[in-house]
Backbone bond lengths (Angstrom), bond angles and torsions (degrees), N, CA, C in turn:
res aa  C-N    CA-C-N  psi(-1)  N-CA   C-N-CA  omega(-1)  CA-C   N-CA-C  phi
1 X - - - 1.441 - - 1.524 108.39 -
2 X 1.322 119.05 133.65 1.448 122.41 179.22 1.530 111.52 -59.21
3 X 1.313 114.88 152.86 1.472 121.76 -175.94 1.528 112.11 -58.18
4 X 1.326 117.93 -43.79 1.449 120.85 -178.00 1.530 109.27 -60.60
5 X 1.294 118.64 -42.87 1.482 121.34 -178.98 1.521 110.40 -63.55
6 X 1.314 117.52 -35.75 1.481 120.61 177.36 1.526 110.33 -63.65
7 X 1.323 115.77 -41.56 1.477 119.41 178.61 1.501 110.95 -63.04
8 X 1.335 115.95 -44.85 1.456 120.18 179.17 1.518 110.43 -62.97
9 X 1.327 116.16 -45.77 1.461 120.67 178.43 1.512 111.05 -61.78
10 X 1.333 117.84 -40.36 1.441 121.80 178.76 1.506 111.49 -64.33
11 X 1.341 118.17 -42.97 1.477 121.15 179.36 1.544 109.57 -65.89
12 X 1.303 117.01 -39.23 1.478 119.14 177.63 1.515 110.78 -64.94
13 X 1.335 115.80 -41.00 1.467 121.04 178.72 1.523 110.95 -62.94
14 X 1.320 117.58 -39.95 1.468 119.86 177.15 1.518 111.56 -65.64
15 X 1.317 117.14 -37.97 1.465 120.23 176.78 1.538 110.12 -64.85
16 X 1.319 117.80 -42.56 1.448 121.10 177.28 1.535 110.86 -61.31
17 X 1.317 114.77 -43.72 1.482 119.94 -179.68 1.514 109.79 -63.44
18 X 1.309 117.39 -44.07 1.461 120.93 -179.67 1.517 109.94 -59.66
19 X 1.303 117.58 -45.32 1.464 121.61 179.72 1.530 110.16 -61.26
20 X 1.319 116.98 -46.12 1.488 120.07 179.90 1.521 111.22 -62.74
21 X 1.312 117.08 -40.61 1.453 120.87 178.65 1.510 111.54 -63.86
22 X 1.334 117.25 -44.36 1.459 120.98 178.18 1.520 110.83 -61.89
23 X 1.333 116.44 -40.10 1.461 120.15 177.55 1.506 111.96 -63.28
24 X 1.337 116.81 -28.09 1.465 122.03 -179.47 1.549 111.29 -89.70
25 X 1.334 116.61 5.76 1.457 119.49 175.29 1.503 116.42 95.55
26 X 1.316 118.78 7.45 1.459 122.41 175.49 1.538 109.67 -78.18
27 X 1.307 116.17 146.28 1.476 120.17 174.38 1.530 107.45 -110.65
28 X 1.314 116.34 110.11 1.463 121.18 -176.96 1.533 108.59 -73.60
29 X 1.323 116.40 128.98 1.468 120.69 179.80 1.543 112.69 -115.87
30 X 1.317 117.98 -16.81 1.485 119.80 179.49 1.519 108.91 -157.66
31 X 1.335 114.13 149.76 1.456 122.03 177.98 1.529 108.65 -126.72
32 X 1.339 116.35 136.50 1.446 121.53 175.73 1.535 112.54 48.71
33 X 1.332 115.22 51.11 1.457 121.96 -179.52 1.509 109.89 -74.63
34 X 1.332 117.02 124.40 1.471 122.03 -176.98 1.510 111.13 -117.49
35 X 1.322 113.80 146.83 1.454 122.30 173.34 1.524 106.35 -153.15
36 X 1.325 118.83 173.23 1.489 119.20 179.96 1.533 113.32 -58.45
37 X 1.318 116.28 -26.16 1.478 121.33 -177.70 1.519 112.82 -77.17
38 X 1.327 117.33 -22.46 1.480 120.38 -177.77 1.495 112.54 154.24
39 X 1.336 115.07 -165.07 1.460 122.23 -178.89 1.520 109.41 -130.67
40 X 1.325 115.00 144.37 1.449 120.77 176.25 1.523 106.33 -119.71
41 X 1.326 117.35 128.16 1.441 122.09 -175.52 1.547 111.50 -63.12
42 X 1.317 116.43 -54.16 1.465 120.07 -178.94 1.530 108.36 -138.73
43 X 1.324 115.19 139.96 1.457 120.97 174.73 1.529 106.33 -120.86
44 X 1.332 115.27 131.94 1.457 120.38 -176.87 1.512 110.84 -139.35
45 X 1.313 114.48 171.24 1.451 121.34 168.71 1.526 106.12 -119.24
46 X 1.338 114.34 137.53 1.471 119.42 -178.65 1.509 108.42 -154.22
47 X 1.293 116.26 124.39 1.462 122.57 177.16 1.528 112.98 50.67
48 X 1.336 115.27 44.81 1.448 120.48 174.65 1.507 115.74 79.72
49 X 1.328 118.18 8.25 1.455 122.06 -179.96 1.528 110.67 -123.68
50 X 1.333 114.12 151.19 1.444 119.62 166.20 1.520 106.89 -76.22
51 X 1.330 116.87 137.83 1.447 120.84 -179.95 1.538 108.08 -125.90
52 X 1.308 116.05 124.82 1.447 122.71 177.37 1.521 106.37 -105.53
53 X 1.323 114.78 118.39 1.477 120.67 -170.51 1.526 110.22 -109.56
54 X 1.303 115.19 125.56 1.459 122.82 172.75 1.523 106.03 -99.34
55 X 1.322 115.28 124.69 1.481 120.69 179.10 1.526 107.21 -98.27
56 X 1.314 115.70 126.89 1.475 121.59 179.35 1.510 109.16 -130.73
57 X 1.295 115.75 129.66 1.448 121.02 175.98 1.496 110.06 -104.55
58 X 1.323 115.73 141.72 1.463 119.15 177.90 1.502 107.56 -162.28
59 X 1.300 115.04 165.95 1.455 120.84 176.76 1.516 109.90 -114.97
60 X 1.342 116.69 6.22 1.473 120.41 -177.05 1.529 112.63 -109.92
61 X 1.322 118.54 10.26 1.454 120.39 176.53 1.533 113.71 99.79
62 X 1.327 113.20 171.60 1.458 121.73 -176.02 1.515 112.42 -63.27
63 X 1.308 118.03 -39.96 1.468 120.28 -178.41 1.514 110.52 -61.68
64 X 1.307 117.81 -37.18 1.462 120.78 177.24 1.522 111.51 -66.24
65 X 1.351 115.71 -37.81 1.464 119.35 177.71 1.505 111.00 -64.62
66 X 1.343 117.50 -40.77 1.452 121.67 177.01 1.535 111.69 -64.06
67 X 1.323 115.62 -42.99 1.472 120.66 -178.80 1.511 111.60 -67.24
68 X 1.340 118.05 -21.94 1.457 119.42 -179.74 1.509 113.67 -76.43
69 X 1.318 117.06 -7.47 1.466 120.32 177.42 1.538 109.44 -83.58
70 X 1.312 114.35 105.48 1.471 119.87 -179.79 1.520 111.35 -76.92
71 X 1.314 116.44 163.01 1.483 120.52 175.83 1.520 110.75 -55.97
72 X 1.310 116.65 -40.69 1.452 121.20 179.53 1.521 111.43 -61.62
73 X 1.339 116.25 -45.37 1.458 120.84 179.38 1.548 110.33 -62.21
74 X 1.323 115.70 -44.58 1.467 120.59 178.81 1.525 110.87 -59.44
75 X 1.333 116.03 -42.44 1.472 119.94 179.96 1.521 110.06 -63.72
76 X 1.332 117.22 -41.63 1.472 120.92 178.03 1.545 110.70 -62.56
77 X 1.345 115.95 -42.16 1.459 119.77 179.17 1.519 111.30 -62.37
78 X 1.321 116.10 -44.79 1.460 119.22 -178.96 1.543 110.59 -63.74
79 X 1.333 116.01 -44.75 1.472 119.30 -179.79 1.531 112.62 -64.59
80 X 1.348 115.86 -39.13 1.454 120.43 178.83 1.526 109.99 -67.29
81 X 1.317 117.46 -41.52 1.472 121.16 179.73 1.531 109.91 -62.29
82 X 1.313 117.01 -44.15 1.464 120.38 177.17 1.520 111.34 -62.47
83 X 1.319 117.77 -39.56 1.452 120.82 177.44 1.530 111.82 -64.98
84 X 1.325 116.74 -39.60 1.455 120.47 177.15 1.505 111.80 -62.61
85 X 1.319 116.38 -49.40 1.454 120.15 179.48 1.525 111.32 -61.36
86 X 1.311 115.78 -40.93 1.477 120.40 178.96 1.524 110.13 -62.73
87 X 1.334 117.77 -38.52 1.472 120.64 -179.79 1.511 112.71 -63.71
88 X 1.328 116.70 -20.94 1.458 122.52 179.31 1.549 112.37 -104.38
89 X 1.339 115.28 6.03 1.468 120.89 -174.24 1.516 110.46 55.92
90 X 1.333 116.97 41.36 1.435 124.53 -179.83 1.539 111.80 -116.96
91 X 1.329 115.71 30.56 1.474 121.14 -172.67 1.512 114.33 -53.74
92 X 1.325 116.60 -32.69 1.446 120.62 -175.67 1.529 113.81 -95.17
93 X 1.304 117.21 3.06 1.473 121.62 -178.30 1.511 111.64 -69.63
94 X 1.356 117.64 145.46 1.454 119.17 175.64 1.523 110.12 -69.02
95 X 1.321 114.29 142.19 1.470 118.59 176.84 1.507 110.80 -150.18
96 X 1.328 114.90 163.77 1.450 120.97 178.70 1.542 108.66 -150.47
97 X 1.331 114.00 167.85 1.463 120.33 177.90 1.527 107.66 -115.15
98 X 1.324 115.20 124.49 1.456 120.77 175.26 1.525 108.97 -112.52
99 X 1.312 115.82 155.69 1.475 121.97 176.84 1.503 107.71 -113.18
100 X 1.301 116.68 134.23 1.465 121.37 170.39 1.533 105.53 -109.26
101 X 1.326 115.86 106.13 1.466 122.00 -177.63 1.523 108.88 -95.21
102 X 1.317 116.34 117.72 1.452 122.65 -179.34 1.520 108.37 -97.37
103 X 1.335 116.74 120.61 1.469 120.34 175.33 1.528 106.49 -91.92
104 X 1.329 115.52 107.38 1.460 119.44 -175.93 1.520 113.00 -66.24
105 X 1.322 117.54 -25.37 1.485 120.37 179.75 1.525 110.72 -70.41
106 X 1.318 116.51 -46.91 1.455 120.10 -175.33 1.500 113.91 -97.76
107 X 1.350 116.81 -15.43 1.432 120.67 -177.84 1.511 114.44 77.10
108 X 1.321 116.88 13.09 1.456 120.19 -178.42 1.517 111.27 -92.37
109 X 1.340 114.50 158.88 1.451 122.51 177.94 1.497 108.82 -121.67
110 X 1.327 117.46 127.31 1.445 121.73 174.65 1.523 107.96 -112.38
111 X 1.327 115.51 126.49 1.472 120.96 178.34 1.532 108.28 -96.12
112 X 1.298 116.63 121.27 1.468 122.43 178.91 1.524 107.10 -105.76
113 X 1.301 115.92 107.42 1.455 120.72 -178.89 1.527 110.81 -75.70
114 X 1.324 117.03 141.83 1.462 121.58 -177.78 1.516 112.66 53.27
115 X 1.303 115.40 44.35 1.476 120.52 -175.76 1.509 113.02 -62.97
116 X 1.321 116.22 -26.96 1.457 120.22 -178.76 1.518 111.35 -111.48
117 X 1.310 116.89 32.26 1.470 120.76 179.52 1.517 109.07 -61.72
118 X 1.323 115.08 132.54 1.445 118.77 178.47 1.460 108.52 -125.41
């Protein structure tokens, strides 16, 4: 697939994920937040926690989306999340990482809570 189409598909997937998260009670506070440590697709608040959401699109299901998260990507997400919280003086606030898995075949979004629980 050409690069431009991937960008368009990615942006559409993030919009789908944002809508699904809002429907599930998340309050989106930032989109595509960047810092030297990395990028976070969506940042939200949900049930008293900061939630850092990685949006992944795939046609092979949620498990494939989870498996596509490399150690390097996870490290970048963690560092970026810590930088975000630090920028708000919220270093001690509870937070978690959720995954929004977009199934391109069906157009559905599955939210995996605590996807990066360690």
